[in-house]
C-alpha positions in Angstrom: 90.5 97.9 103.2 87.6 100.4 103.3 85.7 101.8 100.3 84.4 105.3 101.0 83.0 105.7 97.5 82.9 103.5 94.4 86.6 104.2 93.4 88.0 105.8 96.6 89.9 103.5 98.9 91.5 103.7 102.3 94.1 100.9 102.8 96.0 100.0 105.9 98.9 97.6 105.6 102.6 97.0 105.1 104.5 98.3 102.1 106.0 95.4 100.2 108.0 95.1 97.0 106.1 93.4 94.1 108.2 94.0 91.0 111.9 94.2 90.2 114.0 95.0 87.2 116.7 92.8 85.7 119.3 94.2 88.2 117.1 93.4 91.2 116.0 97.0 91.8 112.5 97.5 93.1 110.2 99.0 90.4 106.9 98.3 91.9 105.3 98.2 95.4 102.1 97.0 96.9 100.3 97.3 100.2 99.8 94.0 102.0 96.6 94.4 103.8 95.7 92.8 107.1 93.0 90.9 105.4 95.7 89.2 103.3 95.0 91.2 100.1 97.8 92.8 98.2 96.9 96.0 96.3 99.6 97.3 93.8 100.4 101.0 94.0 100.4 103.0 90.8 104.1 104.2 90.5 103.4 107.8 89.7 105.2 110.6 91.6 103.1 110.1 94.7 103.4 106.3 94.6 107.2 106.6 94.3 107.3 108.6 97.6 106.2 105.4 99.4 109.3 103.3 98.3 111.4 104.5 101.3 108.7 103.1 103.6 109.2 99.5 102.6 108.2 97.1 105.4 106.5 99.8 107.4 102.8 100.0 108.3 101.0 102.8 106.5 97.6 104.1 105.6 96.9 105.2 102.1 93.9 107.1 100.7 93.6 106.9 97.0 91.5 106.0 94.0 91.2 102.6 92.4 92.4 102.8 88.8 92.8 100.2 86.0 96.1 100.2 84.1 97.3 97.4 81.8 94.2 95.3 82.7 95.2 95.4 86.4 93.7 97.2 89.4 96.0 99.7 91.2 95.6 102.3 93.9 96.6 105.8 92.8 97.8 107.5 96.0 96.2 110.8 97.0 97.7 110.8 100.6 99.5 108.5 103.0 100.5 108.4 106.6 103.0 106.3 108.5 101.7 107.4 111.9 98.0 106.6 112.1 95.6 104.9 114.5 
């Protein structure tokens, strides 16, 4: 994870599920970083676009936000093909 300003983050890692509803459907995802951190993704419109990329390596640029006393990344952009 790289911090380019106080709240802006660039994260590289694997998309993993981290929250489910009572029927077992995924309702939350996180990025499992290569440094063994797991950053939850804010599930707004842009965050929901990442769900189809479960278990894929991606790079996210976004802003660190606090919701419900928890830190999330609000996705500004993401890429599956990065180096």
